[in-house]
N, C-alpha and C positions, 0 to 999 in steps of 0.2 A: 903204859909210861909217857906217851906223849901228851896225854891229860896231865899228868903231875908235872911236866914240864911247863906247860901253860899257867897252870895253877902257882908256881913258884914264879915265874917271870911275872905274872899279874899281882902278885902280893908283894914283890921287890917293886914294882910300878908304884902300887898303894903305898909303901913306904917313902920312895922318893917324893911322891905327892905331898905327903904328910909334912916332908921336910921342906920342901918349897911353901907349903902355908905357915911354918913356922918362919920360915926365913920372911916372908912377906907380913906377919901380924905380930911376930915376937910373943905370940902365947904358948905357953909350954906344955899345954897339954896336947898339941900337933905334933911337939917333938918326944914325948914320953909315948903317944901313940903309934909313932912312926920307929922308936927304937924296940917296943915290943913287937910290933910286925915283925920287923927286921930280926930281930932274935930266934923267934919261933919259924921264920922261915929258912934261915941257915940251918937251924936243927934239923928240921926237917928234911931238909936237901941233904946234908951231911948224912942223915940215917938211910934216907933213899940211894944214894951213891954206896955208901957202906953194903946195903944188901946186894946190889948190882956187882960191886967187886967182890962179895962170898959167893954169890952166884957162879961166876968164872972160875975161882979158884977151885970150888967144892965139884 
């Protein structure tokens, strides 16, 4: 569980760095990469926490 939290944190950090590169350079590829990483990170995080909630209920 701790490993998964660190992975999510590092992926969110990668998205932030990508958005900073986009703000600095104006290249759309950095924004597109940041949004893709952010989207899949949030999907994985919601899935992870849904499993934790279902474990507590069941």
